[in-house]
C-alpha positions, 0 to 999 in steps of 0.5 A: 268105388266106396264114395259112390258106393256110399253115394248110392246108399244115401239115395236109397234112404227112405227119410231122403226119398220121402224128403224128395217127394215132399219137395216135389209136391212143393214144386207142383203146388207153386208152378202151373205144370199142367202142360209141362208134365212130361218134364216130370216124368223125363226127371223121374225116369232118368232118376230113377233109372239112373240110380238103378244103373248106379246100384248095378255098377257100384253095389257089389252085393247087387248081381244082375240088372233085376235084382237092381231093378227090385231094390231101387223100386223100393225107393221109388215106391217110398218116393211116390207113396210119400207124394201121392199120399202129401197131394191127396191130404193137401187138396182134401183138407188143407187146400185153399178151396176146402171150405167151398162145398162140392164132391169129395172125391172131385177134391182129389183128382179131376178123374171124378168129373170124368168117371161121375160126370162125363162118362158113359154118355159124354154129357158134362153138362147134365152132371154140372146141372146135377151138382147144382141140385145136389148142393143148392149153391152158387159155387161148387168145387169140381176139381183139385183147384177149379170150381163152377159158379152158377150165378148171373152176378160173377159174369162181369168179373169173369167173363167181363170186358174189364175182368183180371181172370184170363184163359185157363192152361187147356188153352195151351195143351196142344200148344206144341203141335201148332201155334196159338189161335186168337182163340186160344191166345192166353196172353190178353194183349196178344189176343187183343192185338190179333182179334182187330184184324178178326173185327174187320172181317166180320164189320158190318161193310165185311158182313154185307159183302158175304151176304150175296154167298150166304144167299147162294148157299141157302139157295143150294141147300133148298134145292138139295132138299127139293130132291130129298124131300121124294123120301119119307126121311131125311138125315137133316143133321148131315144137310146142316153139316154139308151146307154149314162147311160149304159156307165156311170153305167158301166165305173164310177160304174162298174154297167150294167143299161141294160137300152139298152138291156130293150129298157126303161129308168130305173127309177132311171134315170127318178128321175135324170131328175125329180130333175134337171127339177126345175133348169129351174127356181131355178137358177135364185133364189138361196134363193128360191131353198134353201127354197124349198129344206128344206121342205119334197116335195121340196128335195124329188126327190133331197134326193131319188136320192142322197139315190140311188147314195149313195147305188150304190156307196156303192155296188161298194165300197164292190167289186174290178171291174176286170176292173178299173172304174172312182171310182177306182181312188177315192174310199180308196182301204183300206175302204169301207166307203163311205163318204158324199163327194164321194156320192156327187161326185156319184151323179156328175158323173151320170149327168155330165157323161150322161145327157150332152153325150146324148144332144149332140147327140141329137143336133147332130143327127138333124143337120145331118138330117137337112143337108143331103149333110154334112151327106153324106160328114161325111159318106164318111170320116168315109167310108175311115177309116179302110173300111175292118172292120165292126165295128169302135174302138174308136181307128180307129176314133181318128183322122178323121178330118171331124168327129171332125168337124161335133162334134165341130159344134155341141158344138158350136151351141148347147152346154150342159150348154147354159147359162153358169156357176154362178162366183162371183167377188172377192172382190176387183171387176174386171176391163174387157179389155175394160175398165168396172169395175165390183165392187166385190161380183157380180154374174157374167155369161158368155152365152155360147149359145149366145158366140158361136154364136157371129158373132165376132168370129165365120163366118157365126156363125148360120150355121152349118159348120164343115168344120170351124174346118178344114183346108178347112175353118180355117178362120171360127174360128176367136177367139177359145177362144169364144169356151168352151162347156166343159167351161175352167180354173181350173174348165173345164170339167175333162171328155171332152177326154171321151165325145169325145171318146163316141161321135167319135165312136158312130157317126162314126158306125151310119154313116158306117151303116146308112143313117138318115132322119127325120121321116114321120110328124117330122121336128125338132120343138119339139127338137127345141122347147121344150128343156129345160135349167135346167143347163145342157139341157133336150132335147126335143124328135126326131124321125129319120128313119134309112135306112141300108147300110148293108146286112140284 
């Protein structure tokens, strides 16, 4: 009994507790624990719970469990006080990023980004813009081991095809719930191997095969909008969602969601949005996302959506469609087995193949309603294309310069992933063209929304000027590297050409059939103020009035 009592007394030593705290900080500092924080929670629970139990069992002075917990709590307080103080002092004054300017509290914790940037409007991209205006420098420290970079010269180093940066820990935050998709795979070789199948699924031949499907869905959307045009107000954002998800279901899985026909959202699409909404906050605190998804409540929406996409893919794997779809290139025709990786890719297709397109359509409608003269100019260009045809096919609108200008300008001012994507510098770090050295294993963001509105790269950057993308105003784009709505380099969006086909087809036919304006009482405030940055953009509502140009 005496040796055990002596051991318990040593464990309660404040110097020992302090040394253990410093050792813990060292372990946290040298490793990447963003997605392993539950391990420390388990160790702490066992250690301090075990200490309280040993105190109760072996210290004759402790007469109750309450007293044992109280005595052990003193040790815990010393341990966590020293650990917290050590972390704060190191991050604030001794960290490798200490010389890079930025908000002082951002040095301490990413909770600064949540409370000072994300909340209350969930539009963090506005915070990154305000930081650039405040500090007037291209590299700003926005987290304990994080910087945000605003100069386009850094794009090749961070996102280029030869970049030594890799995807950051955010991409693995929920890896324990389901396998990594091609998009979330952090290993470059794994990504390269899996990306090949996706490249085949969106090559020129495949796109030609998908075109008739796009024509059919665009025609269905126009037919439904003709019915809706009788109403004084149409929630156009809903119809863009219906269209983009119906296209994704058909081209991706040869499956019809029938959302345009029903005029209502499929419950599983609502589930998708529910599973993405928390990303507004969790994008900034990876460890919290990892912990949340380890609980039944925190992972429910995500798990339910993974189960649903798994069932959709299982059904698709059992049937060979008459027309090739995306998974014709990804599935093994010799087996109906669906791997966890393919299931993850199916969820990727649902998100990337629909949500981003619907958001771009919404912003395009907003800009055209706000600028009737641009809408009229676009309509004039569209009317000149195959005027005898009642409906324009994908091929008809493939080379309309002003139409592409309107789409590109929408993507410039309103990128679907406004805050950019997370990268981590290589162990040796990297030196930017402006001479600033970024140490190794540092999280890096390049805010697309800010860069694409930078006056160094675009003339009149806040103005909606489609002409900058045509021969009318080539001086409007001063550095094309700053235009990256589909990302760039090895991780660029594989479906960007397909997305452009969708955007051209629907926009052209919408302009040919209707004049569009804000509905009574609508001025675009809700889409501006209620759109939510949750990796992709969950856009606010937009109501419009459509005036037919055709004979009823």
